[in-house]
Residue frames as qw, qx, qy, qz and C-alpha x, y, z in Angstrom:
[[0.492, -0.216, 0.837, -0.101, -13.08, 25.53, 7.42],
 [0.738, 0.443, 0.473, -0.184, -15.63, 24.56, 4.75],
 [0.488, 0.824, -0.238, -0.161, -13.61, 26.25, 2.02],
 [0.136, -0.606, 0.784, 0.023, -10.50, 24.40, 3.16],
 [0.635, 0.057, 0.760, -0.127, -12.37, 21.08, 3.02],
 [0.683, 0.677, 0.199, -0.186, -13.53, 21.99, -0.47],
 [0.231, 0.823, -0.503, -0.127, -9.96, 22.89, -1.55],
 [0.282, -0.404, 0.869, -0.047, -8.80, 19.51, -0.25],
 [0.483, 0.070, -0.716, -0.498, -11.57, 17.70, -2.17],
 [0.003, 0.066, 0.907, -0.416, -13.21, 16.45, 1.01],
 [0.318, 0.602, 0.623, -0.385, -16.58, 18.06, 0.24],
 [0.135, 0.093, 0.530, 0.832, -18.00, 19.27, -3.05],
 [0.252, 0.526, 0.546, -0.602, -21.00, 21.51, -2.48],
 [0.376, 0.620, 0.585, 0.364, -23.39, 22.42, -5.25],
 [0.189, -0.233, 0.003, 0.954, -23.05, 25.98, -6.51],
 [0.305, 0.765, 0.509, -0.249, -25.94, 28.31, -7.26],
 [0.511, 0.696, 0.244, 0.441, -25.84, 30.74, -10.18],
 [0.107, -0.957, 0.098, -0.250, -24.77, 33.52, -7.82],
 [0.428, 0.527, -0.634, 0.371, -21.79, 31.44, -6.60],
 [0.555, -0.475, 0.443, -0.519, -23.26, 30.53, -3.21],
 [0.236, 0.187, -0.953, 0.024, -22.49, 27.05, -1.98],
 [0.768, -0.252, -0.047, -0.587, -25.31, 24.68, -1.05],
 [0.055, 0.292, -0.924, 0.239, -24.63, 21.95, 1.49],
 [0.746, -0.222, -0.404, -0.480, -27.23, 19.19, 1.49],
 [0.770, -0.532, 0.224, -0.271, -27.73, 16.95, 4.55],
 [0.966, 0.116, -0.053, 0.225, -25.38, 14.32, 3.12],
 [0.501, 0.561, -0.250, 0.609, -22.54, 16.86, 2.99],
 [0.364, -0.719, 0.255, -0.534, -23.29, 18.21, 6.45],
 [0.942, -0.311, 0.113, -0.060, -22.93, 14.68, 7.82],
 [0.838, 0.314, -0.103, 0.434, -19.66, 14.29, 5.93],
 [0.129, 0.747, -0.255, 0.600, -18.34, 17.60, 7.31],
 [0.660, -0.626, 0.246, -0.335, -18.98, 16.38, 10.87],
 [0.981, -0.072, 0.088, 0.158, -17.13, 13.14, 10.17],
 [0.626, 0.546, -0.135, 0.540, -14.22, 14.93, 8.49],
 [0.170, -0.795, 0.248, -0.527, -14.00, 17.40, 11.37],
 [0.841, -0.478, 0.204, -0.152, -13.85, 14.56, 13.87],
 [0.929, 0.151, 0.031, 0.336, -11.09, 12.83, 11.93],
 [0.371, 0.686, -0.183, 0.598, -9.06, 16.04, 11.63],
 [0.457, -0.739, 0.247, -0.429, -9.52, 16.66, 15.37],
 [0.946, -0.272, 0.173, 0.028, -8.18, 13.13, 15.92],
 [0.333, -0.686, 0.512, 0.396, -5.02, 14.08, 14.05],
 [0.688, 0.249, 0.617, 0.290, -5.67, 12.34, 10.73],
 [0.094, -0.394, 0.308, 0.861, -4.34, 14.43, 7.80],
 [0.590, 0.504, 0.099, -0.624, -6.70, 15.44, 4.98],
 [0.398, 0.452, -0.704, -0.375, -4.80, 13.34, 2.41],
 [0.006, 0.017, -0.988, 0.150, -5.57, 10.20, 4.44],
 [0.409, 0.377, 0.541, -0.631, -9.18, 11.29, 5.00],
 [0.527, 0.484, -0.284, -0.639, -9.67, 11.62, 1.23],
 [0.272, 0.246, -0.914, -0.172, -8.61, 7.97, 0.87],
 [0.003, -0.200, -0.935, 0.292, -11.22, 6.78, 3.36],
 [0.362, 0.159, 0.057, -0.917, -14.09, 9.01, 2.20],
 [0.558, -0.027, -0.654, -0.510, -15.84, 6.17, 0.33],
 [0.398, -0.201, -0.850, 0.279, -16.08, 4.31, 3.65],
 [0.035, 0.193, 0.434, -0.879, -17.57, 7.37, 5.36],
 [0.443, 0.085, -0.249, -0.857, -20.44, 7.46, 2.89],
 [0.399, -0.142, -0.896, -0.136, -21.67, 3.98, 3.81],
 [0.586, -0.618, -0.268, -0.450, -24.72, 3.63, 6.07],
 [0.119, 0.416, -0.671, 0.602, -23.73, 3.99, 9.70],
 [0.758, -0.329, 0.084, -0.557, -26.01, 1.48, 11.37],
 [0.015, -0.296, 0.941, -0.164, -25.35, -1.60, 13.38],
 [0.777, -0.100, -0.305, -0.541, -27.70, -4.51, 12.90],
 [0.198, -0.285, 0.879, -0.327, -27.97, -7.03, 15.70],
 [0.632, -0.064, -0.612, -0.471, -29.79, -10.13, 14.72],
 [0.725, -0.396, 0.335, -0.453, -31.71, -12.13, 17.32],
 [0.075, 0.366, -0.926, -0.053, -29.79, -15.34, 17.90],
 [0.842, -0.091, -0.259, -0.464, -31.74, -18.52, 17.38],
 [0.474, -0.440, 0.731, -0.218, -31.33, -21.35, 19.77],
 [0.737, 0.237, -0.562, -0.291, -30.70, -24.73, 18.33],
 [0.588, -0.392, 0.631, -0.319, -31.24, -27.59, 20.69],
 [0.423, 0.289, -0.818, -0.262, -30.04, -30.91, 19.40],
 [0.858, -0.277, -0.307, -0.307, -31.56, -34.21, 20.38],
 [0.370, -0.646, 0.598, -0.296, -30.34, -35.68, 23.68]]
């Protein structure tokens, strides 16, 4: 599976001198996202188009609303 993702350009692991691939945490997170998208039926060519969006922080920020009471 990882080699297929690499062939498709979805992940690019670092290579050691002996040819072993090294997957840093960032790539492991990407592999999980790619796997989920493939399981959902999205083809790899489409996934490669949305990869830049997958690399954005995945947090939701909810701001505390402020109440504004006008004069009566």
